GUDRENLO-984689 format. One record per residue: z, y negated, x negated of N, C-alpha, C in turn. Coordinates in steps of 0.05 Angstrom, whole numbers, plus 5000, padded with zeros to 4 digits. Atoms other than C-alpha are relative to their C-alpha. Layout:
<nodes>
+------+------+------+------+------+------+------+------+------+
:  n_z :  n_y :  n_x : ca_z : ca_y : ca_x :  c_z :  c_y :  c_x :
+------+------+------+------+------+------+------+------+------+
:    Z :    Y :    X :    Z :    Y :    X :    Z :    Y :    X :
...
+------+------+------+------+------+------+------+------+------+
</nodes>
This chain:
<nodes>
+------+------+------+------+------+------+------+------+------+
:  n_z :  n_y :  n_x : ca_z : ca_y : ca_x :  c_z :  c_y :  c_x :
+------+------+------+------+------+------+------+------+------+
: 5021 : 4984 : 4986 : 5026 : 4712 : 4793 : 4981 : 4983 : 5016 :
: 5017 : 5018 : 4984 : 5000 : 4654 : 4835 : 4977 : 4989 : 4984 :
: 5020 : 5011 : 5017 : 4960 : 4631 : 4775 : 4980 : 5020 : 4990 :
: 5019 : 4979 : 5009 : 4924 : 4697 : 4763 : 4973 : 4993 : 5011 :
: 5028 : 5006 : 4991 : 4848 : 4690 : 4767 : 4988 : 5025 : 5013 :
: 5013 : 4978 : 4985 : 4813 : 4733 : 4819 : 4970 : 4994 : 5003 :
: 5028 : 5003 : 4992 : 4739 : 4745 : 4831 : 4999 : 4996 : 5030 :
: 5002 : 5007 : 4972 : 4719 : 4716 : 4898 : 4973 : 5008 : 5011 :
: 5024 : 4989 : 4987 : 4668 : 4746 : 4946 : 4996 : 4988 : 5028 :
: 5004 : 5006 : 4972 : 4635 : 4729 : 5011 : 5003 : 5025 : 5017 :
: 4995 : 4977 : 4983 : 4640 : 4775 : 5071 : 4980 : 5022 : 4996 :
: 5020 : 4980 : 5007 : 4577 : 4811 : 5048 : 5006 : 5014 : 4974 :
: 4991 : 4989 : 5026 : 4615 : 4830 : 4984 : 4982 : 4991 : 4977 :
: 5015 : 5013 : 5022 : 4572 : 4784 : 4941 : 5019 : 4981 : 4985 :
: 4982 : 5017 : 5015 : 4610 : 4751 : 4885 : 4990 : 4971 : 5001 :
: 5007 : 5029 : 4998 : 4612 : 4675 : 4894 : 5015 : 4982 : 4981 :
: 4985 : 5017 : 5018 : 4661 : 4652 : 4841 : 5027 : 5012 : 4993 :
: 4973 : 4991 : 5006 : 4733 : 4656 : 4820 : 5020 : 4979 : 5012 :
: 4979 : 5018 : 4990 : 4799 : 4626 : 4844 : 5027 : 5012 : 4992 :
: 4973 : 4990 : 5005 : 4873 : 4632 : 4831 : 5009 : 5016 : 5025 :
: 4989 : 4985 : 4978 : 4912 : 4681 : 4873 : 5011 : 4982 : 5022 :
: 4989 : 5019 : 4981 : 4948 : 4623 : 4906 : 4979 : 4987 : 5017 :
: 5022 : 5012 : 4986 : 4883 : 4589 : 4925 : 4987 : 5019 : 5019 :
: 5012 : 4979 : 4983 : 4854 : 4654 : 4952 : 5016 : 5005 : 5025 :
: 4982 : 4995 : 4977 : 4914 : 4665 : 4997 : 5002 : 4976 : 5018 :
: 4998 : 5024 : 4984 : 4917 : 4594 : 5021 : 4974 : 4995 : 5017 :
: 5026 : 5006 : 4988 : 4843 : 4592 : 5040 : 4985 : 5024 : 5011 :
: 5012 : 4976 : 4989 : 4828 : 4663 : 5062 : 4974 : 5008 : 4985 :
: 5023 : 4993 : 5017 : 4781 : 4678 : 5004 : 5001 : 5030 : 4995 :
: 5001 : 4971 : 5004 : 4758 : 4750 : 4997 : 5002 : 5008 : 4971 :
: 4996 : 4991 : 5027 : 4781 : 4787 : 4935 : 5006 : 5030 : 5000 :
: 4997 : 4971 : 5002 : 4791 : 4858 : 4910 : 5029 : 5008 : 4994 :
: 4973 : 4990 : 5005 : 4855 : 4899 : 4910 : 4998 : 5031 : 4997 :
: 4997 : 4971 : 5004 : 4879 : 4970 : 4893 : 5022 : 5009 : 5018 :
: 4980 : 4988 : 4983 : 4916 : 5012 : 4944 : 5003 : 5030 : 4993 :
: 4995 : 4971 : 5004 : 4948 : 5080 : 4930 : 5021 : 5010 : 5019 :
: 4981 : 4987 : 4981 : 4980 : 5121 : 4985 : 5007 : 5027 : 4988 :
: 4991 : 4975 : 5010 : 5022 : 5179 : 4960 : 5007 : 5018 : 5023 :
: 4996 : 4980 : 4978 : 5022 : 5241 : 5005 : 5012 : 5025 : 4988 :
: 4988 : 4974 : 5008 : 5067 : 5302 : 4996 : 4989 : 5020 : 5020 :
: 5010 : 4979 : 4983 : 5026 : 5359 : 5025 : 5006 : 5028 : 4989 :
: 4992 : 4975 : 5012 : 5064 : 5414 : 4989 : 5011 : 5019 : 5021 :
: 4989 : 4983 : 4978 : 5093 : 5439 : 5055 : 4981 : 4999 : 5024 :
: 5018 : 5000 : 4977 : 5063 : 5453 : 5123 : 4998 : 4972 : 5012 :
: 5000 : 5027 : 4989 : 5083 : 5383 : 5147 : 4996 : 4980 : 4977 :
: 5004 : 5020 : 5020 : 5052 : 5330 : 5102 : 5018 : 4975 : 5005 :
: 4984 : 5025 : 4998 : 5094 : 5267 : 5088 : 4985 : 4978 : 4985 :
: 5012 : 5023 : 5013 : 5070 : 5197 : 5069 : 5023 : 4982 : 4990 :
: 4980 : 5017 : 5012 : 5111 : 5153 : 5022 : 4994 : 4970 : 5006 :
: 5003 : 5029 : 4996 : 5122 : 5079 : 5039 : 5020 : 4985 : 4983 :
: 4982 : 5016 : 5016 : 5151 : 5028 : 4992 : 5013 : 4978 : 5018 :
: 4988 : 5023 : 4987 : 5201 : 4976 : 5016 : 4998 : 4976 : 4981 :
: 5004 : 5023 : 5017 : 5183 : 4908 : 4988 : 5027 : 4986 : 4995 :
: 4976 : 5014 : 5008 : 5236 : 4868 : 4951 : 5006 : 4977 : 5020 :
: 4991 : 5023 : 4983 : 5276 : 4817 : 4992 : 4993 : 4974 : 4987 :
: 5006 : 5024 : 5015 : 5256 : 4767 : 4938 : 4970 : 4994 : 5000 :
: 5029 : 5005 : 5000 : 5181 : 4773 : 4950 : 4994 : 4976 : 5018 :
: 5008 : 5024 : 4984 : 5148 : 4709 : 4974 : 4986 : 5008 : 5026 :
: 5014 : 4991 : 4976 : 5103 : 4746 : 5022 : 5010 : 5027 : 5009 :
: 4991 : 4976 : 4987 : 5128 : 4799 : 5070 : 5025 : 5014 : 4987 :
: 4976 : 4988 : 5012 : 5198 : 4809 : 5040 : 5013 : 5021 : 5018 :
: 4984 : 4978 : 4987 : 5237 : 4873 : 5058 : 4984 : 5016 : 5021 :
: 5016 : 4983 : 4982 : 5179 : 4903 : 5098 : 4989 : 5024 : 4986 :
: 5012 : 4976 : 5012 : 5150 : 4972 : 5087 : 4970 : 4997 : 4997 :
: 5028 : 5005 : 5007 : 5081 : 4977 : 5057 : 4988 : 5025 : 4987 :
: 5015 : 4980 : 5015 : 5029 : 5019 : 5021 : 5018 : 5009 : 4976 :
: 4982 : 4989 : 5021 : 5062 : 5064 : 4969 : 4999 : 4983 : 4975 :
: 5003 : 5018 : 5022 : 5034 : 5022 : 4912 : 4974 : 4985 : 5003 :
: 5025 : 5016 : 4996 : 4984 : 4965 : 4913 : 5002 : 4975 : 4982 :
: 5000 : 5024 : 5016 : 4963 : 4904 : 4874 : 4972 : 4988 : 4999 :
: 5026 : 5014 : 5002 : 4908 : 4853 : 4862 : 4986 : 5007 : 4974 :
: 5017 : 4996 : 5023 : 4850 : 4865 : 4815 : 4992 : 4973 : 4989 :
: 5007 : 5026 : 5012 : 4839 : 4807 : 4767 : 4970 : 4998 : 4994 :
: 5028 : 5004 : 5008 : 4772 : 4777 : 4748 : 4993 : 5018 : 4977 :
: 5010 : 4982 : 5021 : 4734 : 4828 : 4706 : 5012 : 5028 : 5000 :
: 4988 : 4974 : 4999 : 4777 : 4887 : 4725 : 4984 : 5018 : 5019 :
: 5012 : 4980 : 4983 : 4752 : 4951 : 4758 : 5022 : 5013 : 5017 :
: 4981 : 4987 : 4983 : 4784 : 4993 : 4812 : 5019 : 5018 : 4983 :
: 4984 : 4982 : 5017 : 4807 : 5042 : 4758 : 5023 : 4986 : 4986 :
: 4978 : 5015 : 5013 : 4848 : 4987 : 4725 : 5024 : 4997 : 5018 :
: 4978 : 5003 : 4981 : 4890 : 4984 : 4788 : 5021 : 5021 : 4999 :
: 4981 : 4979 : 5002 : 4924 : 5049 : 4772 : 5026 : 4991 : 4987 :
: 4976 : 5010 : 5013 : 4973 : 5008 : 4730 : 5021 : 4992 : 5021 :
: 4980 : 5008 : 4980 : 5006 : 4986 : 4795 : 5020 : 5022 : 5007 :
: 4982 : 4977 : 4994 : 5034 : 5056 : 4807 : 5022 : 5001 : 4978 :
: 4981 : 4999 : 5022 : 5067 : 5055 : 4738 : 5019 : 4976 : 5001 :
: 4984 : 5024 : 5000 : 5091 : 4983 : 4743 : 5020 : 5000 : 5023 :
: 4983 : 5002 : 4976 : 5119 : 4987 : 4814 : 5019 : 5024 : 5003 :
: 4985 : 4976 : 4993 : 5143 : 5059 : 4818 : 5010 : 5016 : 4976 :
: 4992 : 4985 : 5024 : 5151 : 5083 : 4746 : 4989 : 5027 : 4998 :
: 5013 : 4974 : 5000 : 5104 : 5141 : 4758 : 4974 : 4998 : 4986 :
: 5025 : 4998 : 5015 : 5048 : 5159 : 4710 : 4980 : 5018 : 5015 :
: 5020 : 4984 : 4986 : 4985 : 5182 : 4747 : 4973 : 4995 : 4988 :
: 5027 : 5003 : 5010 : 4917 : 5195 : 4716 : 4981 : 4993 : 5023 :
: 5018 : 5008 : 4979 : 4862 : 5161 : 4756 : 4984 : 5024 : 5010 :
: 5016 : 4976 : 4993 : 4825 : 5228 : 4756 : 5014 : 5017 : 5021 :
: 4985 : 4985 : 4981 : 4881 : 5257 : 4799 : 5000 : 4988 : 5028 :
: 5001 : 5014 : 4974 : 4868 : 5208 : 4856 : 4975 : 5008 : 5016 :
: 5022 : 4997 : 4981 : 4824 : 5220 : 4917 : 4992 : 4972 : 5010 :
: 5010 : 5026 : 4991 : 4781 : 5159 : 4933 : 4992 : 5001 : 5029 :
: 5007 : 5001 : 4971 : 4778 : 5143 : 5008 : 4978 : 4981 : 5006 :
: 5020 : 5020 : 4995 : 4734 : 5082 : 5004 : 5011 : 4972 : 4995 :
: 4992 : 5027 : 5002 : 4736 : 5007 : 5001 : 5002 : 4988 : 5028 :
: 4995 : 5009 : 4972 : 4767 : 4979 : 5065 : 5007 : 4970 : 5000 :
: 4992 : 5027 : 4996 : 4775 : 4909 : 5091 : 5028 : 4999 : 5011 :
: 4972 : 5002 : 4993 : 4848 : 4891 : 5096 : 5008 : 4970 : 5002 :
: 4995 : 5028 : 4995 : 4872 : 4825 : 5125 : 5028 : 4994 : 5011 :
: 4973 : 5007 : 4990 : 4948 : 4819 : 5130 : 5003 : 4969 : 5001 :
: 4996 : 5029 : 4997 : 4968 : 4750 : 5155 : 5029 : 4994 : 5008 :
: 4973 : 5008 : 4994 : 5035 : 4715 : 5156 : 5003 : 4971 : 4993 :
: 4996 : 5029 : 5004 : 5048 : 4641 : 5166 : 4976 : 4988 : 4986 :
: 5022 : 5013 : 5015 : 5006 : 4606 : 5113 : 4987 : 5017 : 4980 :
: 5013 : 4981 : 5019 : 4983 : 4669 : 5077 : 4976 : 5013 : 5014 :
: 5024 : 4987 : 4990 : 4912 : 4693 : 5089 : 4989 : 5018 : 4978 :
: 5006 : 4982 : 5022 : 4905 : 4754 : 5045 : 4977 : 5018 : 5008 :
: 5024 : 4986 : 4992 : 4833 : 4777 : 5055 : 4990 : 5017 : 4977 :
: 5004 : 4981 : 5022 : 4823 : 4840 : 5014 : 4977 : 5019 : 5005 :
: 5016 : 4976 : 5002 : 4768 : 4888 : 4996 : 5017 : 5020 : 4984 :
: 4979 : 4982 : 5012 : 4817 : 4945 : 4982 : 4988 : 5027 : 4992 :
: 5007 : 4973 : 5010 : 4797 : 5003 : 4938 : 5023 : 5018 : 5006 :
: 4978 : 4984 : 4988 : 4838 : 5057 : 4973 : 4999 : 5029 : 4990 :
: 4998 : 4973 : 5012 : 4862 : 5121 : 4940 : 5024 : 5014 : 5012 :
: 4977 : 4983 : 4993 : 4908 : 5179 : 4956 : 5007 : 5017 : 4977 :
: 4989 : 4981 : 5020 : 4952 : 5217 : 4908 : 5016 : 5021 : 5014 :
: 4987 : 4978 : 4985 : 4973 : 5285 : 4935 : 5019 : 5014 : 4981 :
: 4980 : 4988 : 5018 : 5038 : 5306 : 4902 : 5027 : 4997 : 5013 :
: 4972 : 5002 : 4993 : 5110 : 5321 : 4918 : 5015 : 4985 : 4977 :
: 4985 : 5015 : 5020 : 5152 : 5269 : 4881 : 5029 : 4997 : 5010 :
: 4972 : 5004 : 4993 : 5228 : 5275 : 4885 : 5008 : 4971 : 4998 :
: 4992 : 5029 : 5000 : 5261 : 5208 : 4900 : 5012 : 4992 : 4973 :
: 4987 : 5007 : 5025 : 5301 : 5211 : 4835 : 4980 : 4994 : 4978 :
: 5019 : 5005 : 5020 : 5236 : 5207 : 4796 : 4989 : 4971 : 5001 :
: 5010 : 5027 : 4997 : 5220 : 5137 : 4822 : 5018 : 4981 : 4984 :
: 4987 : 5022 : 5015 : 5238 : 5079 : 4775 : 4988 : 4974 : 5009 :
: 5012 : 5022 : 4986 : 5227 : 5018 : 4818 : 5001 : 4974 : 4984 :
: 5002 : 5027 : 5013 : 5205 : 4949 : 4792 : 5017 : 4982 : 5018 :
: 4980 : 5014 : 4983 : 5265 : 4909 : 4818 : 4989 : 4976 : 5014 :
: 5010 : 5024 : 4988 : 5228 : 4844 : 4830 : 4978 : 5004 : 5021 :
: 5022 : 4994 : 4982 : 5173 : 4879 : 4870 : 5009 : 5019 : 5023 :
: 4995 : 4978 : 4982 : 5202 : 4941 : 4904 : 5030 : 5004 : 5003 :
: 4972 : 4997 : 4995 : 5270 : 4952 : 4937 : 5007 : 5027 : 5012 :
: 4994 : 4974 : 4989 : 5264 : 5023 : 4963 : 4975 : 5017 : 5004 :
: 5022 : 4981 : 4995 : 5222 : 5084 : 4979 : 5009 : 5019 : 5022 :
: 4994 : 4980 : 4980 : 5220 : 5126 : 5041 : 4975 : 5017 : 5004 :
: 5023 : 4983 : 4992 : 5176 : 5182 : 5067 : 5004 : 5006 : 5029 :
: 5000 : 4994 : 4971 : 5157 : 5196 : 5139 : 4979 : 5022 : 5004 :
: 5020 : 4980 : 4994 : 5119 : 5254 : 5170 : 4973 : 4986 : 5005 :
: 5026 : 5014 : 4997 : 5045 : 5237 : 5165 : 4991 : 5000 : 5029 :
: 5008 : 4999 : 4971 : 5033 : 5260 : 5237 : 5013 : 4978 : 5016 :
: 4985 : 5022 : 4986 : 5086 : 5210 : 5260 : 4988 : 4973 : 4992 :
: 5012 : 5025 : 5009 : 5056 : 5155 : 5217 : 4973 : 4995 : 5014 :
: 5025 : 5002 : 4987 : 4988 : 5170 : 5247 : 5003 : 4990 : 5029 :
: 4995 : 5009 : 4972 : 5016 : 5163 : 5318 : 5010 : 4971 : 5001 :
: 4991 : 5028 : 5001 : 5051 : 5098 : 5299 : 4977 : 4981 : 4997 :
: 5024 : 5017 : 5005 : 4985 : 5069 : 5274 : 4984 : 4996 : 5025 :
: 5016 : 5001 : 4975 : 4953 : 5085 : 5341 : 5016 : 4992 : 5024 :
: 4984 : 5010 : 4978 : 5011 : 5061 : 5383 : 5009 : 5020 : 5020 :
: 4992 : 4979 : 4981 : 5026 : 5128 : 5415 : 5030 : 5005 : 4998 :
: 4971 : 5000 : 5002 : 5098 : 5124 : 5390 : 5009 : 4972 : 4990 :
: 4990 : 5026 : 5007 : 5141 : 5062 : 5380 : 5016 : 5000 : 4974 :
: 4983 : 4999 : 5024 : 5185 : 5086 : 5323 : 4999 : 5028 : 4989 :
: 5001 : 4974 : 5013 : 5187 : 5142 : 5272 : 5024 : 5002 : 4981 :
: 4977 : 4996 : 5018 : 5243 : 5172 : 5230 : 4991 : 5000 : 4971 :
: 5006 : 5001 : 5028 : 5245 : 5158 : 5156 : 5023 : 5012 : 4984 :
: 4979 : 4989 : 5018 : 5283 : 5188 : 5097 : 4994 : 4990 : 4972 :
: 5004 : 5010 : 5027 : 5292 : 5157 : 5029 : 5023 : 4985 : 4989 :
: 4979 : 5016 : 5012 : 5331 : 5104 : 4992 : 4992 : 4971 : 4998 :
: 5004 : 5028 : 5006 : 5339 : 5030 : 4981 : 5018 : 4993 : 4976 :
: 4985 : 5008 : 5024 : 5364 : 4994 : 4919 : 5010 : 4971 : 5004 :
: 4989 : 5026 : 5001 : 5410 : 4934 : 4915 : 5011 : 4996 : 4972 :
: 4993 : 5002 : 5029 : 5413 : 4913 : 4842 : 4996 : 5028 : 4988 :
: 5002 : 4974 : 5012 : 5428 : 4977 : 4805 : 5011 : 5023 : 5018 :
: 4988 : 4981 : 4982 : 5459 : 5011 : 4865 : 4978 : 5012 : 5019 :
: 5020 : 4986 : 4983 : 5415 : 5063 : 4901 : 5016 : 5014 : 5022 :
: 4986 : 4986 : 4978 : 5437 : 5086 : 4970 : 4980 : 5012 : 5019 :
: 5018 : 4986 : 4981 : 5407 : 5133 : 5022 : 4991 : 4981 : 5022 :
: 5011 : 5015 : 4978 : 5363 : 5103 : 5076 : 4987 : 5020 : 5020 :
: 5010 : 4982 : 4980 : 5351 : 5143 : 5140 : 5000 : 4985 : 5027 :
: 5001 : 5016 : 4976 : 5330 : 5096 : 5196 : 4972 : 5001 : 5012 :
: 5026 : 5001 : 4987 : 5274 : 5088 : 5246 : 4983 : 4977 : 4989 :
: 5019 : 5020 : 5008 : 5212 : 5050 : 5226 : 4981 : 4995 : 5023 :
: 5019 : 5008 : 4980 : 5170 : 5011 : 5275 : 4977 : 4984 : 4987 :
: 5022 : 5017 : 5011 : 5105 : 4972 : 5267 : 5010 : 4973 : 4991 :
: 4989 : 5026 : 5009 : 5147 : 4909 : 5262 : 5014 : 5002 : 4973 :
: 4988 : 4996 : 5026 : 5179 : 4939 : 5200 : 4979 : 5002 : 4978 :
: 5022 : 4997 : 5019 : 5111 : 4945 : 5166 : 4988 : 4973 : 4994 :
: 5016 : 5024 : 5006 : 5072 : 4891 : 5130 : 4978 : 4998 : 5022 :
: 5018 : 5003 : 4977 : 5027 : 4862 : 5186 : 4971 : 5003 : 4993 :
: 5029 : 4994 : 5002 : 4962 : 4895 : 5167 : 4989 : 5003 : 5028 :
: 5011 : 4997 : 4974 : 4915 : 4893 : 5225 : 4999 : 5030 : 5007 :
: 4998 : 4972 : 4992 : 4920 : 4957 : 5266 : 4974 : 5015 : 4995 :
: 5024 : 4985 : 5007 : 4846 : 4976 : 5257 : 5000 : 5009 : 4971 :
: 4998 : 4991 : 5028 : 4859 : 4978 : 5182 : 5018 : 5024 : 4997 :
: 4981 : 4977 : 5001 : 4920 : 5023 : 5190 : 4987 : 5025 : 5012 :
: 5012 : 4977 : 4986 : 4881 : 5067 : 5238 : 4978 : 5013 : 4982 :
: 5021 : 4990 : 5018 : 4822 : 5073 : 5189 : 5013 : 5016 : 4977 :
: 4986 : 4986 : 5022 : 4870 : 5092 : 5133 : 5011 : 5027 : 5010 :
: 4989 : 4976 : 4989 : 4905 : 5143 : 5178 : 4979 : 5021 : 5005 :
: 5022 : 4981 : 4995 : 4840 : 5175 : 5200 : 4989 : 5011 : 4974 :
: 5012 : 4991 : 5025 : 4813 : 5178 : 5129 : 5019 : 5019 : 4985 :
: 4981 : 4982 : 5013 : 4877 : 5210 : 5102 : 5000 : 5027 : 5015 :
: 5000 : 4976 : 4984 : 4877 : 5259 : 5160 : 4976 : 5018 : 4994 :
: 5025 : 4985 : 5007 : 4805 : 5279 : 5144 : 5003 : 5013 : 4973 :
: 4997 : 4990 : 5027 : 4822 : 5287 : 5071 : 5018 : 5025 : 5000 :
: 4981 : 4978 : 4999 : 4881 : 5332 : 5087 : 4988 : 5025 : 5013 :
: 5014 : 4978 : 4986 : 4836 : 5374 : 5131 : 4975 : 5008 : 4984 :
: 5022 : 4994 : 5018 : 4786 : 5378 : 5073 : 4973 : 4992 : 5012 :
: 5024 : 5012 : 4990 : 4736 : 5336 : 5110 : 4993 : 4976 : 4983 :
: 5008 : 5023 : 5015 : 4697 : 5280 : 5078 : 5009 : 4975 : 5014 :
: 4991 : 5025 : 4987 : 4730 : 5212 : 5090 : 4976 : 4983 : 5008 :
: 5021 : 5018 : 4992 : 4690 : 5159 : 5126 : 4994 : 4980 : 4978 :
+------+------+------+------+------+------+------+------+------+
</nodes>
C-alpha cells in the first residue's frame, strides 16, 4: 500500500504532481480520500457506526475511526472510493444511495505520519445488523455503534466518554464489545474536522442542507 501512487495537490486544491502514499505521509503532501459514515436513523435515536482498526495497522492501530475510508489513487474519482465499504466491511452499497456532505480537510497526525487529506465525505443511512458485517481482517478488527447525539457531544468536548455497543474480532472469533469510548480511543483527527462532520451529519438528519 505504501507504493500506491496518489495525485498530489497544494492547499488551494490545485494538482501539482504525484507521489507514493509513503512519501505523501512522510512529507505532509495533500491528497484525496473517501470517507463513508454509516448512520442508522431507523429509530427515533440515530446511531453512528465506528470501525475499530486492526491491531496490525501501521498507523493508528486498534483505534476507532470513520465507518469506512480509504485513499483515492491517481486517476480515480470520489465514486471509485465506494469500493472501500465492500473491501473493509463486506457491505455492497450503490454510490447513488449515499448522501454527499462535501470535501473536508482532514489532517490526522501521529509520530512521523502527516496524513493531509481532501476527504470526499459521504453518509449512508441504513440499519445494518452486526452479523451482516464481514470485516477485512488485516484492516478492521471490530464495529461498534454509538448514539449520534452522544458522538456529537464527544466531538465538541461536552462529554468525556460515550457508551458503545458492537463487537471485536480476534482471528475468527467474534465477541461482544460494550465499553466506553473517549476521544483518546479515536484516530487523532483534529477536533474541528470531527465537529464539521458532526454538524453536517446533524443537518442532514434534520433535512437541512449540509455546509
